[in-house]
C-alpha positions, 0 to 999 in steps of 0.5 A, spaced: 469 765 546 468 771 541 464 778 542 461 781 535 456 786 537 452 790 542 446 794 542 443 798 548 436 802 548 435 806 554 439 801 559 442 805 564 445 812 561 445 808 555 439 811 550 441 808 543 448 806 543 451 800 538 458 797 538 462 792 534 466 789 537 473 786 533 480 781 534 486 784 538 487 789 544 481 794 545 481 799 550 474 802 553 476 809 555 472 814 559 471 818 565 469 814 572 461 814 571 461 814 563 458 808 562 464 804 561 461 798 566 455 798 564 457 795 558 460 790 561 453 790 566 449 789 560 454 783 557 453 780 562 445 781 563 444 779 555 446 772 558 444 771 565 438 775 566 437 780 573 441 775 577 447 779 574 445 786 573 445 792 580 438 794 583 431 792 581 429 791 574 425 797 574 432 801 575 435 799 569 431 802 564 434 809 562 432 815 568 429 820 563 426 815 559 418 816 558 414 811 563 414 804 558 420 806 554 423 799 552 429 797 554 433 792 550 440 789 549 442 785 544 448 781 544 452 777 538 457 772 540 461 766 537 461 760 541 465 753 538 462 752 531 456 756 532 453 763 532 449 767 538 445 773 538 441 774 544 435 779 545 433 781 552 428 785 555 425 787 561 419 782 560 422 777 555 428 773 551 429 770 545 435 767 542 437 765 535 442 760 532 446 761 526 443 767 523 437 763 524 430 767 524 426 763 529 429 762 536 431 757 540 429 759 546 423 764 546 422 766 554 427 769 560 428 762 564 429 758 557 433 763 555 438 763 562 438 755 561 439 755 555 446 760 555 448 758 561 448 750 559 451 752 553 457 756 556 457 750 561 458 756 567 454 759 572 454 767 572 459 767 577 464 762 574 463 767 568 465 773 570 471 769 574 474 767 568 473 772 563 473 779 568 479 780 571 480 787 576 485 790 578 484 788 585 483 781 583 490 782 580 493 784 588 489 780 592 493 774 593 499 778 595 495 781 600 491 775 604 495 771 609 495 764 607 488 761 610 484 766 606 489 765 599 486 758 600 479 760 601 480 765 595 482 760 590 477 755 593 471 760 592 474 763 585 475 755 582 468 753 584 471 749 591 466 752 595 461 749 593 463 742 595 463 745 602 456 747 601 454 741 599 457 738 605 454 743 610 447 740 606 449 733 608 451 735 615 443 738 615 440 732 612 444 728 617 441 733 623 435 732 620 435 725 621 438 724 627 432 728 630 427 724 626 431 717 629 430 720 636 423 722 635 421 716 633 425 712 639 422 718 644 414 716 641 415 708 640 411 705 645 414 698 650 414 692 646 411 688 652 406 693 654 403 692 647 404 684 647 400 684 654 394 689 650 393 684 645 393 678 651 388 682 655 384 683 649 383 676 647 381 675 654 376 681 654 373 677 648 372 670 650 368 673 656 364 678 653 361 671 648 359 667 654 355 672 657 352 673 651 350 666 651 347 667 658 342 672 656 340 669 650 338 663 654 333 667 660 331 671 654 328 664 651 325 663 657 321 669 658 319 669 652 315 662 653 312 664 660 309 670 656 307 666 651 303 661 656 299 667 659 297 669 652 290 666 650 287 667 658 289 674 657 286 675 651 279 672 652 278 676 658 282 683 655 275 681 649 270 681 654 273 688 657 273 691 651 264 689 649 263 692 656 267 698 655 264 700 648 257 699 651 259 704 656 262 708 652 256 710 648 252 710 654 256 717 656 256 719 649 248 718 649 248 722 656 251 727 653 247 729 646 241 728 650 244 734 655 245 738 648 239 737 645 236 740 651 240 746 652 239 747 644 232 747 645 232 752 651 236 757 646 232 757 640 225 759 645 228 764 647 230 767 641 223 766 638 221 770 644 226 776 642 223 776 635 216 778 637 220 784 641 223 786 634 217 786 630 214 791 635 221 796 635 220 796 626 214 800 626 216 807 628 223 806 624 220 805 617 216 812 618 223 815 619 226 812 613 221 813 608 224 820 605 231 818 605 231 817 597 229 825 596 235 827 602 240 823 597 238 826 591 239 832 595 246 831 597 247 829 591 246 836 587 249 839 594 255 835 592 256 836 585 256 844 587 261 843 591 266 839 586 265 845 581 267 850 587 273 846 587 275 845 580 273 854 579 279 855 585 284 850 581 283 853 574 283 860 577 290 858 580 293 855 573 290 861 569 293 866 574 300 861 573 299 861 565 299 868 564 305 869 569 308 865 564 306 868 558 309 874 560 315 871 561 316 868 555 313 875 551 319 879 555 324 873 553 322 873 545 323 881 546 330 880 547 332 875 543 330 880 537 337 883 535 340 875 534 339 876 526 343 882 526 348 879 531 349 873 528 350 877 521 356 882 525 359 876 528 360 872 521 364 877 518 368 879 524 369 871 524 372 871 517 376 877 518 380 873 523 381 866 520 383 870 514 389 874 519 391 867 521 392 864 515 396 870 512 401 869 519 401 862 519 403 862 511 409 868 514 411 862 519 411 857 514 416 862 509 420 863 515 421 856 518 423 853 510 428 859 511 431 857 518 432 849 515 435 851 508 441 856 512 442 850 518 443 845 512 448 850 508 451 851 514 452 844 516 454 842 509 460 847 508 462 846 515 463 838 513 466 840 506 472 845 510 473 839 515 475 835 509 479 841 505 483 841 512 484 833 513 487 834 506 491 840 506 494 837 513 496 831 510 500 835 504 503 839 510 505 833 513 508 831 506 512 837 505 515 838 512 517 830 512 521 831 505 524 837 505 525 841 498 524 834 495 517 835 496 513 833 489 509 839 487 502 839 489 500 841 482 505 838 477 509 833 481 516 836 479 520 837 486 520 844 489 526 846 490 527 853 491 519 854 492 519 849 498 518 854 503 513 859 499 509 853 497 509 851 503 507 858 507 502 858 501 498 851 505 500 853 511 496 859 510 491 855 506 490 851 513 489 857 517 484 860 514 480 853 512 481 853 520 478 859 522 473 858 516 471 851 520 470 855 527 465 860 523 461 855 521 461 850 526 459 857 530 454 858 525 451 850 526 450 852 533 447 859 532 442 856 528 441 850 532 436 854 536 429 857 534 430 864 531 426 870 533 422 872 527 420 864 528 418 865 535 414 871 534 410 869 528 409 863 533 407 867 538 402 872 533 400 866 530 398 863 538 394 869 539 390 870 533 389 862 534 385 865 540 381 870 537 379 865 532 377 861 538 374 867 542 369 869 536 368 862 535 364 861 541 361 868 541 357 865 534 355 858 537 353 863 543 348 868 538 347 861 534 343 857 539 339 864 541 336 864 533 335 857 536 331 858 542 328 864 539 325 859 534 323 854 539 320 859 544 315 862 539 311 856 539 311 855 545 308 862 546 302 861 541 301 854 545 300 858 552 296 863 549 291 859 547 291 855 553 290 861 557 284 863 553 281 856 554 282 856 561 278 863 562 272 860 558 272 854 562 272 858 568 266 862 566 262 857 564 262 853 571 256 854 576 255 858 583 252 858 589 255 853 594 254 853 601 258 849 605 254 850 612 248 847 608 252 841 605 255 839 611 248 839 615 244 835 608 250 829 609 249 829 617 242 828 616 243 823 610 248 819 615 243 819 621 237 816 616 242 811 613 243 808 620 236 808 621 235 804 614 241 800 616 237 798 623 230 796 619 235 792 615 236 788 621 230 787 624 227 785 618 233 780 616 232 778 624 224 776 623 225 772 616 228 767 622 222 766 625 219 760 621 226 756 621 226 757 628 220 754 629 221 748 625 228 748 629 224 748 636 220 742 633 226 737 631 230 739 638 224 736 642 223 730 638 230 729 638 231 729 646 225 724 646 229 720 642 235 720 645 231 718 652 229 712 650 236 709 647 239 711 653 234 706 657 236 701 652 244 701 654 243 701 661 239 695 661 245 692 656 250 693 660 247 689 666 246 683 662 254 683 661 259 678 664 265 681 666 269 680 673 274 687 673 278 683 679 280 678 675 282 683 669 287 686 674 290 680 676 291 677 668 294 684 666 299 684 672 302 677 671 302 679 663 306 686 665 310 682 669 312 677 664 312 682 658 317 686 664 322 679 664 322 679 656 324 686 656 330 686 661 332 679 657 333 683 651 336 688 654 341 684 657 343 680 650 344 687 647 349 690 652 352 682 652 352 683 645 355 692 645 360 688 650 362 683 646 364 689 639 367 693 645 371 687 646 373 686 639 374 693 637 380 693 643 383 687 641 383 690 634 386 697 637 391 693 641 393 689 633 393 695 630 398 698 635 402 691 635 403 692 627 404 700 628 409 698 633 413 693 627 412 699 622 416 703 627 421 699 628 422 698 621 423 706 619 427 706 625 432 701 622 432 705 615 433 711 619 439 708 622 442 705 615 441 712 612 445 716 618 451 711 616 451 712 609 451 720 611 457 720 615 461 716 610 459 720 605 461 726 610 468 723 611 468 722 603 467 729 602 472 731 606 477 726 603 475 730 596 476 737 599 483 735 601 485 732 596 483 737 591 486 743 595 493 738 595 492 738 587 490 746 586 497 749 587 501 744 582 495 745 577 495 753 578 503 753 578 504 749 571 498 753 568 502 760 571 508 757 568 506 756 561 503 764 561 510 766 564 514 763 559 510 765 553 510 772 556 518 773 558 520 769 552 523 763 556 526 768 560 522 765 567 520 758 565 517 756 572 511 759 577 510 755 584 506 756 589 508 754 596 504 751 601 502 758 604 500 760 596 505 765 596 509 767 588 516 764 587 519 765 581 525 760 577 530 763 574 535 757 571 531 752 577 532 757 583 528 761 586 528 768 585 529 772 591 527 779 589 521 781 584 520 788 581 515 792 580 513 790 573 515 783 576 510 782 581 504 785 575 506 779 571 506 774 576 499 777 578 497 776 571 499 770 569 496 768 575 489 771 574 489 767 567 492 760 570 485 761 574 481 764 568 485 757 564 482 752 569 475 755 570 474 755 563 477 747 561 472 745 566 466 748 563 469 745 557 470 751 553 476 755 549 479 761 554 479 766 548 476 772 551 480 776 556 477 783 559 481 787 564 477 792 568 481 798 570 488 794 572 492 800 571 490 805 576 496 803 581 501 802 575 505 808 573 506 809 566 512 805 565 508 799 568 502 801 564 506 800 558 510 794 560 502 790 562 500 793 555 507 789 552 505 783 556 497 783 553 500 784 546 504 777 547 498 774 549 495 775 542 496 767 539 492 765 546 486 770 546 483 773 540 480 778 544 483 782 550 479 788 552 482 793 557 477 798 560 480 805 563 479 811 565 487 813 562 486 816 556 495 815 554 494 808 554 491 809 547 497 808 542 498 802 545 492 798 543 488 796 536 482 799 537 479 804 542 472 805 544 471 812 547 466 813 552 463 820 553 457 823 558 453 828 556 450 831 563 445 835 559 441 829 556 443 824 562 446 820 556 453 815 554 455 815 547 460 811 545 465 813 539 469 808 536 476 809 533 483 807 531 489 805 536 495 807 536 499 814 533 493 815 527 487 814 532 491 819 537 491 824 530 484 823 530 483 824 536 486 832 536 480 834 530 477 837 535 482 840 539 484 844 533 477 846 531 477 848 539 483 852 538 482 856 531 475 857 534 479 861 540 482 865 535 476 866 531 
């Protein structure tokens, strides 16, 4: 695997960082908290998603970024024969292959699964392969024998066998528990067989009872059919007698009702004779009723006119008050046209003053931008001139009097010191000028006071214009209100005059007391008229009631004759009530016997069905028992298989542990021989996983500090090599995180020298450290700094070695020159 580039946007403290990785030995240097480890976290997050990041997904976004600001990491790397580009955000991920524009994975889940499948490693395996820290280099020496074996098993992934074995044992415990549950809930086979036999016996007994009940039902039915003809004949005679007797009772009741109605009609005719005598005096009272009603209508009209007069007077008073208010408001609005003219003039003057200030502000900003650009250009030119003079000074100091003249290229000879002094003086002048222009750039970075004053004046004038516009809007609203109120005033004046004319035209002279007395007299006469109408209506019924009385008398006479005829017919019928009662009792007894026999048949059939249901339940219980016995046998077989797998897992883990030390020792020995040029050809791990270095075939009893560092490094490289080989990947990338923290300067130089010797095996080696002294031993440096004021990290790339150190000194020289100035 080889890294090509990394771009971070709003990822933790990296707001906008772009890094290009190169082959060789690269150092990522910066103070603690500057953002070095965040670069590694971004690489892991691009490959494995949120599981590789610290904290929650929302905590990844830069703390000072606006809400909803995009978080983006783009990683480009080479794996095998292909080149991949991963673009990951908080809510999406895409993977591109070999410079293509169409992603081969376009979701977070799809990208995670694709990358893990192509890398052939889980996140933990990836970190244990390509990443190494100081604590991991020292961990083997600090741990005891058992802990060393556990550490190696965890790093190499052997602990997954233990997890698989624990899962297997948990499944076996589940099988044993299920088997115990089946056996505890399984019924006794003998009891189940006995239930089947008893159910068969119950079915046979129930069927026999049903046959006996059917025979009894047939006998009872035959007896009931034999009694049928005699019972039907006597029942027919009873029905004829009953019909004559029923009609007799009905005719007698009807005769009694006809006599009662005749008496009632006779009483009503007598009452009507009294009503005819009452009607005469009442007719005289109602004779003057139409005249009184006419007088009441006239009085009602006067009352309505009086009510309208009062309402109209109230409306007239209200209209006059409203007209007075409108007139007063219009008087106040008469000055609005003059105010409008004055305010327009004042607003135009304020707008002209604002335009003048804005033009002055634009000129001041243009002058400020021009001065700042000029200072930046001068500063860049002086920095280039300083680099040229420094190169000339270094050349002169290195060659002495044989140095060629910068103008004619001839040896300087005796002029050497004068030329050197001149160049030195020019270099100092350039440094002083560069310091001046750097200060000038810083001064012009802020807003000048003149610009600030003009901006304040513009803001005040903008407020004056806004206030003038608001006052003009109020005056304009007053003009519009004036135009609207004038037609309203005319309309209201016209309505007031019309109300006054209507009030004068309404009649007067209404007397409320006379009105109430007249209304009471008309009401009394109306009640009398109602009584007259009732009496006249009642007298209209005299003729119909007379006809009704005569008809009722004739109907009563006819019913008396029918009643006598029915009594004579009943006497001629031959009906024996005692014989009818005896036959009814015999028929009822036979019917009860048939009903009881039917109930017995139904009960016998129900008992038979219940017995068959019990037999079916017993058979199902027998079948369920067979199913449970088969399931128990299957679970017993699975438990035996789990026992065998548990034993096999234990044997496999023991075999892997036995093979671990020789394989790891062989790989570490290869690295050790390459790093020591064959001085140490072998490294072995004893039974306690302690490191032994063989020199000329014999264990070396004492190891120096540098040799211990070397052993820890090759052992960690061997572990990473094993993980990479098992994942099917080439082990070409190595990242060391803070491995110099506990080393002195000499041991740091030794480790760097060892890392350089690994160049033929590792195309890229990256060292992350806060120690800047290792710069000269690196091929390339990525300097990480943190701007506390802005809360952001910055990454600057530079060459390693002496050239990189000289370039880093430029800022220091500028600071010194600025102090002198």
